[in-house]
C-alpha positions as CSV (number, residue, x, y, z in Angstrom):
1,M,130.1,143.4,56.9
2,T,130.9,139.4,58.4
3,P,133.0,137.9,60.5
4,H,135.8,136.5,58.6
5,Q,135.4,138.8,55.8
6,R,139.4,139.3,54.5
7,W,141.5,141.1,52.4
8,T,144.8,140.6,50.6
9,L,147.1,143.0,49.7
10,R,150.5,141.7,47.7
11,T,153.6,143.2,46.9
12,D,156.0,141.8,44.6
13,H,156.6,138.9,46.3
14,T,154.5,138.8,49.4
15,S,151.1,138.6,50.9
16,Y,149.5,140.2,53.7
17,T,145.8,139.0,54.7
18,V,143.5,140.6,57.3
19,R,140.5,139.5,58.4
20,L,137.5,141.0,60.3
21,S,137.4,138.7,63.8
22,A,134.7,136.7,64.7
23,D,135.4,137.5,68.4
24,G,135.0,141.4,68.3
25,P,134.9,144.2,65.9
26,W,138.6,144.3,65.0
27,A,140.6,143.5,62.2
28,E,143.5,140.5,62.5
29,L,146.4,139.5,60.8
30,E,145.9,136.2,59.2
31,A,148.9,135.7,57.3
32,W,152.3,137.3,56.2
33,G,154.7,136.2,54.2
34,P,155.1,134.7,50.6
35,H,152.9,134.7,47.6
36,G,150.6,131.5,48.9
37,V,151.1,132.0,52.7
38,E,147.8,133.1,52.9
39,D,146.2,129.4,51.6
40,G,145.8,127.4,54.7
41,P,145.0,127.7,58.3
42,S,146.2,131.3,59.5
43,A,149.6,130.4,62.0
44,L,148.6,132.9,63.8
45,D,145.4,131.4,65.1
46,W,144.7,130.7,68.8
47,S,142.2,128.8,70.7
48,H,139.7,131.4,71.4
49,R,139.7,130.4,74.8
50,T,140.3,132.9,77.7
51,H,140.8,133.2,81.4
52,F,141.4,136.6,83.1
53,I,142.0,138.6,80.0
54,T,139.4,139.2,77.0
55,P,139.8,138.1,73.4
56,A,140.9,141.0,72.4
57,D,144.0,140.4,74.4
58,A,144.8,137.5,73.2
59,A,143.9,138.3,69.5
60,P,146.6,139.2,66.7
61,A,144.7,142.4,66.3
62,E,145.8,145.0,63.5
63,Y,145.1,147.8,66.2
64,L,143.0,147.8,69.2
65,P,142.5,150.9,71.7
66,Y,142.4,150.5,75.4
67,G,138.7,149.6,76.4
68,L,138.6,147.1,74.0
69,R,141.8,145.8,75.1
70,P,142.9,146.2,78.4
71,F,145.6,144.4,79.5
72,T,148.2,143.7,76.9
73,G,149.1,146.7,75.4
74,A,146.8,148.7,73.5
75,D,147.4,151.2,70.3
76,L,145.2,153.8,71.1
77,V,144.7,155.5,74.4
78,A,141.6,158.3,73.8
79,A,139.5,160.1,76.0
80,R,137.0,163.3,76.5
81,P,138.6,166.0,79.0
82,G,137.3,165.2,82.2
83,S,136.3,161.5,81.7
84,E,137.2,158.0,81.6
85,R,139.8,156.9,79.2
86,G,138.3,154.3,76.9
87,V,137.2,153.5,73.4
88,W,134.8,150.7,72.4
89,W,134.1,151.0,68.8
90,T,131.9,149.0,66.0
91,F,133.3,148.2,62.3
92,E,132.0,150.6,59.9
93,G,133.3,149.5,56.9
94,A,136.1,148.6,54.2
95,Q,137.4,150.0,51.2
96,Q,139.8,148.5,49.2
97,D,141.5,149.2,45.8
98,T,144.2,147.9,43.9
99,G,147.4,148.2,46.6
100,T,145.3,150.0,49.3
101,L,143.0,149.3,52.1
102,R,141.1,151.2,54.5
103,L,139.1,150.0,57.4
104,T,136.9,152.0,59.5
105,F,135.6,152.1,63.0
106,T,133.6,154.5,65.1
107,D,132.8,154.9,68.4
108,D,129.7,157.8,68.1
109,V,129.8,158.1,72.4
110,L,133.2,159.2,72.3
111,G,133.0,161.0,69.1
112,L,136.3,159.4,67.3
113,R,136.6,157.7,64.0
114,T,139.5,155.6,63.3
115,T,140.7,154.5,59.8
116,L,143.2,151.7,59.6
117,C,145.5,152.4,56.3
118,Y,147.1,149.9,54.3
119,A,149.1,150.8,51.0
120,T,151.9,148.5,48.6
121,V,154.6,150.3,47.2
122,A,155.1,149.1,43.7
123,G,158.2,147.6,42.9
124,T,159.0,146.8,46.3
125,D,157.9,144.2,49.1
126,V,157.1,146.9,51.3
127,L,153.5,147.6,52.7
128,H,152.9,151.2,54.4
129,R,150.4,151.3,57.5
130,W,149.1,154.3,59.1
131,T,146.1,155.3,60.9
132,E,143.4,158.4,60.5
133,L,141.7,159.6,64.1
134,T,138.9,162.0,63.5
135,C,137.0,163.7,66.1
136,T,133.4,163.5,65.4
137,G,131.9,164.7,68.5
138,E,131.7,168.0,69.9
139,E,134.2,167.9,72.2
140,E,137.9,167.9,72.1
141,L,139.8,164.5,72.6
142,R,142.8,163.7,74.4
143,L,144.7,161.0,73.0
144,E,147.6,160.1,74.8
145,R,148.9,157.3,72.9
146,L,148.3,157.2,69.1
147,D,150.3,154.5,67.7
148,S,150.7,154.0,63.8
149,A,149.9,150.6,63.7
150,A,150.7,147.0,65.4
151,V,152.5,144.6,63.7
152,N,152.0,140.5,64.5
153,I,154.7,138.3,63.9
154,P,154.4,134.4,63.0
155,V,156.7,133.0,65.3
156,T,156.2,129.9,67.4
157,T,157.8,130.2,71.1
158,A,160.3,133.1,71.1
159,A,161.3,135.9,68.8
160,R,164.8,137.0,67.9
161,L,165.1,140.7,67.8
162,T,167.8,142.3,65.8
163,Y,167.9,146.3,66.3
164,L,170.8,148.9,66.0
165,T,171.7,150.6,69.0
166,G,174.9,152.8,69.9
167,Q,175.7,156.4,71.2
168,W,177.1,159.5,69.5
169,S,180.4,158.6,67.5
170,Q,179.1,154.5,67.7
171,E,175.9,154.6,65.7
172,F,174.5,151.6,64.5
173,Q,175.9,148.9,66.2
174,R,174.0,145.5,65.6
175,T,172.4,144.0,68.3
176,Q,170.2,140.8,69.0
177,L,168.1,139.5,71.6
178,D,165.7,136.4,71.9
179,L,162.6,137.4,73.3
180,A,160.4,134.9,74.5
181,R,158.1,136.3,77.4
182,G,157.7,140.1,78.6
183,A,158.4,143.4,76.7
184,F,161.1,145.3,75.3
185,T,161.1,148.8,74.1
186,M,163.2,151.2,72.2
187,G,162.9,155.0,71.2
188,S,164.0,158.6,71.4
189,T,162.6,162.0,73.4
190,Q,165.2,163.9,71.8
191,G,163.2,165.4,68.8
192,V,165.3,163.2,66.6
193,P,165.4,159.6,66.1
194,G,168.6,159.9,68.3
195,H,172.3,158.2,68.4
196,A,171.2,155.3,71.0
197,Y,168.5,153.5,68.8
198,A,167.3,153.7,65.1
199,P,163.7,153.4,64.4
200,W,164.0,150.1,62.9
201,L,163.5,146.4,64.3
202,A,163.7,143.2,62.4
203,V,162.1,139.7,64.0
204,Q,163.0,136.4,63.1
205,D,161.9,133.2,65.0
206,A,164.4,132.5,67.9
207,T,164.3,128.6,67.5
208,A,166.2,129.1,63.8
209,P,169.9,128.6,64.5
210,H,171.6,131.9,64.6
211,D,173.4,131.2,61.0
212,A,170.5,129.7,59.3
213,P,168.6,131.9,57.2
214,A,165.1,132.2,58.7
215,P,162.3,134.6,57.3
216,A,163.0,138.1,58.8
217,Y,160.1,140.6,59.1
218,G,161.3,144.2,59.6
219,I,159.5,147.1,60.4
220,A,160.7,150.9,60.6
221,L,158.8,154.2,61.6
222,E,159.0,157.0,59.1
223,W,159.2,160.0,61.7
224,P,162.4,162.1,62.3
225,G,160.7,163.0,66.0
226,N,160.3,161.3,68.8
227,W,159.3,157.8,68.4
228,H,159.0,154.2,70.3
229,I,159.1,150.8,69.0
230,T,157.7,148.1,71.7
231,V,157.8,144.2,71.2
232,Q,155.4,142.1,73.5
233,A,155.6,138.7,73.8
234,E,152.4,137.0,75.6
235,P,152.1,134.2,77.4
236,G,149.8,132.4,74.7
237,G,152.9,132.7,72.6
238,A,151.8,135.5,70.5
239,V,154.5,138.1,69.4
240,R,152.9,141.6,68.7
241,V,155.0,144.9,68.0
242,R,153.5,148.6,68.4
243,A,155.2,151.3,66.7
244,G,154.4,155.1,66.8
245,R,155.5,158.6,67.6
246,V,155.5,160.1,71.3
247,P,154.1,163.3,72.0
248,H,156.3,165.6,73.4
249,G,153.5,166.8,76.0
250,G,152.1,163.6,77.1
251,A,149.0,163.8,74.5
252,V,147.7,165.1,71.6
253,H,144.2,167.1,71.9
254,L,141.9,166.5,68.8
255,A,139.5,169.3,68.0
256,P,136.4,168.8,66.5
257,G,136.1,168.0,63.2
258,D,140.1,167.8,62.9
259,T,141.7,164.6,61.7
260,L,145.3,163.3,62.6
261,T,147.5,161.3,60.6
262,T,150.0,159.0,62.4
263,P,153.7,158.6,60.9
264,H,153.8,155.8,58.5
265,L,155.0,152.4,59.6
266,V,156.8,150.6,56.7
267,C,156.5,146.7,57.3
268,A,159.0,144.1,54.9
269,F,159.4,140.8,55.2
270,S,161.9,138.3,53.3
271,P,162.5,134.3,53.0
272,D,166.2,135.0,53.1
273,G,167.1,135.8,56.7
274,L,168.6,139.4,57.6
275,D,170.7,140.0,54.4
276,G,167.6,139.3,52.2
277,L,165.6,141.6,54.5
278,S,168.4,144.3,54.0
279,R,168.3,144.1,50.2
280,V,164.0,144.6,50.4
281,W,165.1,147.9,52.5
282,H,167.5,148.5,49.7
283,R,165.4,148.5,46.9
284,Y,162.6,150.8,48.8
285,E,165.1,153.5,49.6
286,R,166.1,153.1,45.9
287,R,162.4,153.9,45.0
288,L,162.3,156.8,47.6
289,A,164.7,158.2,45.5
290,G,163.2,158.6,42.4
291,E,164.8,159.9,39.6
292,R,167.6,161.6,42.0
293,L,168.8,158.0,42.2
294,H,170.0,158.2,38.9
295,R,172.5,161.4,39.5
296,P,176.1,159.8,40.2
297,R,176.8,160.8,44.0
298,K,180.3,163.1,43.4
299,V,183.2,162.2,45.1
300,L,183.5,164.9,47.6
301,Y,186.0,166.7,49.8
302,N,185.1,168.2,52.9
303,S,187.2,170.5,54.8
304,W,186.2,170.0,58.2
305,E,188.8,168.2,59.7
306,A,191.6,170.0,57.9
307,T,190.7,173.5,59.0
308,G,187.7,173.4,62.0
309,F,186.6,176.8,62.5
310,D,189.8,178.0,60.9
311,V,188.1,178.9,57.3
312,D,189.2,181.4,54.7
313,A,189.4,181.9,51.0
314,V,193.0,180.5,50.8
315,S,193.1,177.6,53.0
316,Q,190.2,176.4,51.5
317,L,191.4,177.1,47.8
318,E,194.7,175.3,48.6
319,L,192.7,172.1,50.1
320,A,190.2,172.5,46.8
321,K,193.6,172.0,44.5
322,A,195.0,169.3,46.5
323,A,191.4,167.6,46.2
324,A,190.6,168.1,42.3
325,D,194.1,166.8,41.9
326,L,193.4,163.7,43.4
327,G,190.3,163.3,41.2
328,A,187.7,164.9,43.7
329,E,184.6,166.3,42.1
330,L,182.7,168.4,44.8
331,F,184.1,170.6,47.5
332,V,182.3,171.2,50.4
333,V,183.0,174.1,53.0
334,D,182.2,173.0,56.7
335,D,181.5,174.9,59.9
336,G,183.0,177.9,60.0
337,W,182.5,180.2,56.9
338,F,180.2,182.6,58.0
339,T,180.4,185.6,60.4
340,G,181.2,185.6,64.0
341,R,182.0,181.9,63.7
342,T,185.5,181.7,65.3
343,D,184.9,178.8,67.7
344,D,181.5,176.9,68.8
345,T,180.2,180.2,70.9
346,G,179.4,182.4,67.9
347,G,177.5,182.7,64.6
348,L,175.1,180.8,64.4
349,G,171.8,182.1,63.1
350,D,173.7,185.1,61.1
351,W,174.0,183.1,58.1
352,Y,176.0,185.5,56.0
353,P,179.5,184.7,54.5
354,D,182.7,186.0,56.8
355,P,184.3,189.3,54.5
356,A,187.5,189.0,56.5
357,A,187.5,185.2,55.3
358,F,186.6,185.6,51.8
359,P,188.2,189.5,51.1
360,Q,187.3,189.3,47.5
361,G,183.4,188.1,48.3
362,F,181.9,184.9,48.2
363,E,180.8,184.6,45.0
364,R,184.4,184.9,43.7
365,F,185.7,182.0,45.8
366,V,183.2,179.6,44.8
367,D,183.8,180.8,41.4
368,D,187.2,179.7,41.9
369,I,186.6,176.5,43.5
370,R,184.4,175.8,40.2
371,A,187.4,176.8,38.1
372,L,189.2,174.0,39.3
373,G,186.6,171.6,38.0
374,L,184.7,170.9,41.4
375,D,181.2,171.5,42.3
376,F,180.4,173.4,45.4
377,G,178.7,172.7,48.6
378,L,178.2,174.3,51.9
379,W,177.5,173.3,55.6
380,I,174.5,174.8,57.6
381,E,172.4,174.3,60.9
382,P,169.3,176.1,59.9
383,E,167.7,175.1,63.5
384,A,170.7,176.2,65.4
385,V,171.3,179.6,66.9
386,S,174.0,181.3,68.8
387,P,172.8,183.4,72.0
388,G,175.2,186.5,70.8
389,S,174.4,186.0,67.2
390,R,172.0,189.0,66.0
391,L,169.2,186.6,65.2
392,H,168.5,185.8,68.8
393,A,169.2,189.7,69.7
394,E,166.1,190.4,67.1
395,H,164.3,187.4,67.8
396,P,164.3,186.1,71.3
397,E,161.0,184.3,71.0
398,W,162.2,181.8,68.5
399,V,164.4,179.8,70.6
400,Y,162.8,176.8,72.5
401,R,162.5,177.9,76.2
402,I,159.7,177.8,78.9
403,D,158.5,180.6,80.7
404,G,160.6,182.3,83.7
405,R,163.1,179.7,83.0
406,P,166.4,179.8,81.8
407,A,167.3,178.4,78.2
408,R,170.0,175.2,78.4
409,R,172.7,175.6,76.2
410,I,174.3,172.4,74.3
411,R,177.7,173.0,72.6
412,N,176.8,176.7,73.4
413,Q,174.1,176.9,70.9
414,L,170.3,177.4,71.6
415,L,167.5,175.3,68.9
416,L,165.2,177.3,67.0
417,D,161.7,176.3,67.5
418,L,160.9,175.3,63.6
419,G,157.0,174.3,64.5
420,R,156.5,178.3,64.2
421,T,155.8,179.4,60.8
422,D,158.0,182.4,60.8
423,V,161.1,180.3,62.0
424,Q,160.2,178.3,58.8
425,D,159.9,181.2,56.8
426,F,163.1,182.6,57.9
427,V,165.1,179.5,57.1
428,L,163.6,179.3,53.8
429,A,164.4,182.9,53.0
430,T,167.9,182.0,54.4
431,L,168.6,179.3,52.1
432,D,166.7,180.6,49.0
433,R,169.3,183.6,49.4
434,L,172.1,181.1,49.5
435,L,171.1,178.7,46.7
436,T,170.2,181.4,44.7
437,G,173.0,184.0,45.1
438,Y,175.8,181.5,44.9
439,D,176.5,178.6,42.4
440,I,176.0,175.9,45.2
441,G,174.9,172.1,44.5
442,Y,175.3,170.7,47.7
443,L,173.7,171.7,50.8
444,K,174.9,169.7,54.2
445,W,172.3,170.0,56.7
446,D,173.4,169.4,60.4
447,M,171.8,169.7,63.8
448,N,174.1,169.0,66.8
449,R,171.8,169.6,69.6
450,P,168.6,168.0,71.0
451,P,165.7,170.3,72.1
452,T,165.6,170.2,76.1
453,E,163.3,172.8,77.9
454,R,160.9,172.6,75.1
455,G,158.4,175.3,75.4
456,R,157.0,178.2,73.4
457,P,157.4,181.3,75.1
458,G,153.8,183.0,75.3
459,A,151.7,180.0,74.1
460,G,150.8,178.2,77.0
461,Y,151.4,175.0,78.8
462,A,153.5,172.6,76.4
463,D,151.0,169.7,77.6
464,R,148.5,171.7,75.1
465,L,151.0,172.1,72.2
466,D,152.2,169.1,70.3
467,L,155.9,170.7,69.6
468,D,157.2,167.7,68.4
469,A,155.3,167.0,66.0
470,E,154.8,170.9,64.6
471,H,159.1,170.9,64.6
472,V,158.9,167.5,62.3
473,H,156.4,168.9,60.1
474,G,158.5,172.3,59.6
475,Y,161.4,170.2,59.0
476,L,160.1,168.3,56.1
477,R,158.1,171.5,54.9
478,V,161.6,173.2,54.6
479,L,163.0,169.7,52.9
480,D,159.9,169.7,50.6
481,H,160.1,173.2,49.3
482,L,164.4,172.3,49.0
483,R,163.7,169.4,46.7
484,T,160.9,171.5,44.7
485,A,162.6,175.2,44.2
486,H,166.2,174.0,44.0
487,P,166.0,170.3,42.5
488,H,169.6,170.3,41.3
489,V,171.2,170.4,44.6
490,T,172.3,167.8,46.5
491,V,170.9,167.4,50.1
492,E,172.9,165.7,53.1
493,G,171.5,165.0,56.3
494,C,173.1,165.0,59.2
495,A,172.6,165.3,63.0
496,G,175.9,165.3,65.1
497,G,176.2,162.1,62.9
498,G,174.0,159.6,62.6
499,G,171.2,161.1,64.7
500,R,168.4,161.8,62.3
501,V,168.5,158.8,59.8
502,D,164.7,157.6,59.2
503,H,162.5,157.1,55.7
504,A,161.1,160.5,56.2
505,T,164.3,162.0,56.2
506,L,165.4,159.8,53.5
507,A,162.6,160.2,50.6
508,R,163.5,163.9,51.0
509,T,167.4,164.2,51.2
510,D,170.4,162.2,48.9
511,V,172.8,160.8,51.7
512,L,173.1,160.6,54.8
513,W,176.1,161.3,57.2
514,P,176.1,157.8,59.7
515,S,178.4,159.0,62.2
516,D,181.0,161.6,63.1
517,N,183.5,158.9,63.6
518,T,185.7,158.2,60.6
519,A,188.3,155.9,62.2
520,P,188.9,152.8,59.9
521,L,187.5,149.5,62.0
522,D,185.0,152.0,64.1
523,R,183.6,152.8,61.2
524,L,183.4,149.5,59.7
525,A,181.3,148.3,62.4
526,I,179.1,151.8,62.3
527,Q,178.3,150.6,58.7
528,Y,178.1,147.0,58.9
529,G,175.1,148.1,61.2
530,F,173.9,150.9,58.7
531,L,173.4,148.7,55.9
532,H,171.5,146.1,57.5
533,A,168.7,148.7,57.5
534,H,169.8,151.4,54.6
535,A,171.1,151.5,51.2
536,P,174.8,152.2,49.9
537,H,174.0,154.9,47.8
538,V,172.8,156.8,50.8
539,M,176.1,156.1,53.2
540,S,178.1,158.8,53.0
541,S,181.6,158.0,53.8
542,W,184.8,159.7,54.5
543,V,188.6,158.7,54.3
544,T,190.2,160.8,57.6
545,D,193.4,160.5,59.3
546,A,191.1,159.7,62.3
547,P,192.7,157.4,64.8
548,G,190.3,154.9,66.3
549,V,187.9,155.8,69.5
550,F,186.6,152.2,70.4
551,D,189.1,150.0,68.2
552,P,192.4,152.0,67.9
553,R,194.5,149.4,65.8
554,P,196.0,150.7,62.6
555,R,194.9,150.2,59.9
556,S,196.7,151.0,56.0
557,L,195.1,154.0,54.0
558,A,193.6,151.2,51.6
559,F,191.6,149.8,54.2
560,R,190.2,153.9,55.2
561,F,189.7,153.6,51.1
562,V,187.9,150.6,50.7
563,T,185.6,151.1,53.8
564,A,184.3,154.5,52.4
565,M,184.0,153.0,48.8
566,C,181.2,150.8,50.4
567,G,178.9,154.0,50.4
568,V,179.5,157.2,49.1
569,L,182.7,158.2,48.7
570,G,184.4,161.6,50.4
571,I,187.7,162.4,51.7
572,G,188.0,164.5,54.7
573,A,191.8,164.3,55.8
574,D,194.0,167.1,55.7
575,L,195.8,166.5,52.0
576,R,198.5,169.4,52.8
577,A,199.6,166.9,55.1
578,W,200.2,163.8,52.9
579,T,202.8,162.7,51.3
580,P,203.4,162.5,47.4
581,E,202.8,158.5,47.5
582,Q,199.4,158.7,49.7
583,R,198.4,161.2,47.2
584,A,199.2,159.1,44.5
585,E,197.8,156.1,46.1
586,A,194.5,158.1,47.1
587,A,194.1,158.8,43.0
588,G,194.3,155.3,42.1
589,W,191.4,154.3,45.0
590,I,189.3,157.4,43.3
591,T,189.8,156.2,39.6
592,R,188.8,152.6,40.5
593,Y,186.0,153.9,43.1
594,K,184.2,156.1,40.0
595,A,184.9,153.0,37.7
596,V,182.4,150.6,40.0
597,R,180.1,153.1,41.9
598,D,176.9,152.4,39.6
599,V,177.1,148.8,40.9
600,M,177.9,149.9,44.6
601,H,175.3,152.3,44.3
602,H,172.3,150.5,42.1
603,G,173.3,146.8,42.7
604,E,172.4,144.6,45.2
605,A,174.2,144.1,48.1
606,R,174.9,141.3,50.2
607,L,177.1,141.5,53.9
608,L,179.7,138.8,54.0
609,G,180.7,138.1,57.5
610,T,180.3,140.6,60.1
611,P,183.5,143.0,61.5
612,Q,183.9,140.5,64.6
613,D,185.3,137.7,61.9
614,T,189.2,137.9,61.0
615,T,187.9,138.6,57.3
616,C,184.4,139.9,56.6
617,G,183.1,141.9,53.3
618,V,180.6,143.6,51.3
619,Q,179.4,141.8,47.8
620,Y,177.8,144.1,45.2
621,D,176.2,142.7,42.0
622,A,174.9,144.7,39.5
623,Q,171.4,144.6,38.3
624,D,172.5,142.6,34.7
625,E,174.7,140.3,36.8
626,R,177.6,140.9,34.8
627,R,179.8,142.7,37.4
628,T,180.2,141.6,40.8
629,V,182.2,144.0,43.3
630,V,183.9,142.8,46.7
631,A,184.9,145.2,49.2
632,A,187.2,142.7,51.9
633,F,188.8,143.5,54.7
634,S,191.4,141.6,57.2
635,T,190.2,142.8,60.6
636,G,191.6,140.2,63.0
637,R,194.9,138.3,63.5
638,L,197.2,137.0,60.9
639,D,198.2,133.7,60.0
640,G,201.8,133.8,60.6
641,A,202.8,133.1,56.8
642,P,205.3,133.4,55.2
643,L,207.5,132.5,58.4
644,V,204.8,129.2,58.9
645,P,202.8,127.6,56.8
646,G,199.6,129.4,56.2
647,R,196.8,129.8,53.7
648,P,195.0,132.2,52.3
649,A,191.8,133.6,54.3
650,R,188.4,133.0,52.0
651,L,185.6,135.1,51.9
652,R,182.7,132.8,50.7
653,L,180.7,134.9,47.9
654,R,176.8,134.6,47.5
655,G,173.9,134.8,45.0
656,L,176.6,133.8,41.9
657,E,175.4,131.5,39.1
658,P,177.3,128.3,39.5
659,T,177.8,127.1,36.5
660,A,179.2,130.8,35.1
661,A,182.9,131.5,35.1
662,Y,184.0,134.8,36.9
663,R,187.3,136.8,35.8
664,D,189.3,138.8,38.2
665,T,189.8,142.3,36.3
666,A,192.9,142.8,38.3
667,T,194.7,139.6,38.3
668,T,192.9,138.3,35.7
669,T,192.3,134.7,37.7
670,T,189.1,133.3,36.4
671,Y,186.8,131.1,39.5
672,G,184.1,129.1,38.7
673,G,180.8,130.3,40.4
674,A,180.5,127.0,42.5
675,H,184.2,127.5,43.9
676,L,183.4,131.3,44.7
677,L,180.3,129.9,46.8
678,H,182.0,127.1,48.1
679,Y,185.4,127.8,49.0
680,G,185.7,132.0,48.6
681,L,187.7,134.3,47.4
682,P,191.3,134.1,48.6
683,F,192.8,136.9,50.0
684,A,196.6,136.8,51.6
685,W,196.6,139.3,54.2
686,T,199.8,141.1,55.9
687,A,200.2,144.0,58.3
688,D,200.5,146.5,55.2
689,H,197.4,144.4,52.8
690,D,194.6,144.6,54.9
691,A,192.2,145.3,52.3
692,E,191.0,144.9,48.7
693,L,188.3,145.7,46.0
694,V,188.2,143.3,43.8
695,V,185.6,143.4,40.7
696,L,184.8,140.1,38.9
697,V,183.5,139.9,35.4
698,R,180.9,137.4,34.4
699,Q,182.1,135.5,31.2
């Protein structure tokens, strides 16, 4: 192999070119962007002159260890026990096939083989990257950092970072930062991706105006455990992103002959800015769904906000009848259905229906729900256990705990060590028993606390155990079993709201719960951020009566419905308290939603404005471009009409054919495509009319 040897991977619309460096034994990014971007001098090239740093520190390297790269951020830190940290490898060879590339480097002194892996995903514009680490020596290796990959971003003087921040009940808040020099890092050590940051990042050139569709580079880490993403803007102008999992004990020990495979880092590019990048992610997530994408996401009713823990057959059937009358297709019984669960202090782990709540038997109850024409769903929290449960009494060793220390309670519950095979087997047996014993078509998997004292009684020190990765692998093993053993069951992922949202989970579930906050204006902001990174068909959203937490301004029932219809529509309000007029209005919205959900779930989505604008929305275009659905919202002050002269608010659409005509199916008004692109759809907002769903048919 000679320096400057290069390899190009191509997706539907992008090229990614890597070359072997002339300065040392490492691979460098040469070009990343639209097809043809590799034809010409590399935009990432540098002067190849260094003072007080090494060439490896200045290079746009794809992956470098500490040792070769001592100063500006290594992707791998490894050592033998009792020896100095450092890897000094040589290039061993490359293997390229259609859509894949493997570059292998070896350090025979340390006893480590490192393989950089690349793979495109057919039908998308994303590239997977990951690393395989093999201990080739006779002594184990200690891996203190084991990132999945490093991504070099071809920007000029500074990087504009877009990322998703928040907290419980306020997840997925779109946040931006211009980084000219220095480092930015985000992540989670909560055993799940967490509510504070999403494992997703978009990078653009900061010299572009904020309202310009500057090319956007995106990364997302497929890992539902501890993680980090770090961006470094170096003095020489290079912008480099490192990402990977974070070992719970500070390091991972790799035994002789063993290979560790890092999580996949997914890389995406769009020339059409953040909005275009979101559609790249949406197409990828539709690909992840496989054949499950074509199952209609049913309109669900969930009883949690109506009854809380006070669950019994009579009240649930009353709610189910009301939901069926509105047009709901699925009824989900949430927390409170199992023995010992009268509040949040008991019951978790003892997953048997409460005979006092269902005196005629749970099977009869499920049959009664289905007799209403509804599918049936059930909530469960498989990783949780209550201290007073029978399960905890029988298996106290299954709980995360440090020997000699008490196990901390959060939400009055403890957490099972899902990295243990016996715990996994218990969860599998529980789910199999419920899903085969009752006619259940929908399963909501929740997780309402993170791990804290993460130890495994009797197994030694936690820094010798890769507990975070073992928990993740156990979680994914259970989900994989659900998919193969119960393929008809729709699986919803939840973790106290949006605490466990990543592509590894998405590949194995059907919908995700972005937040426990269902207040209208709060939810609009949450969904705006969520749709930057994730597709509408995975975004579960409910209509409830919840007041605003962060933005308490009142909004209409229509606003709540149109907001929820932007993803997978559900209802969580206490329907027994609704008036006949509210029920009639709700039935109308559900009928309208069913008529267009195929467009909203399978079409191309465009975010129109932001929730900070007085009018904003989401545009959905059918794959055949015959229908366009616009969800529009009034989020600010009104214009004073008709008391004073006023004009309708306007929402400019995008992506339409300028010379085509589009007819509004509700008003029969026909618009030219150029009119909708230049002026936009008109909306005469009032205090009572603050949201609308517009369906346009191309003539």
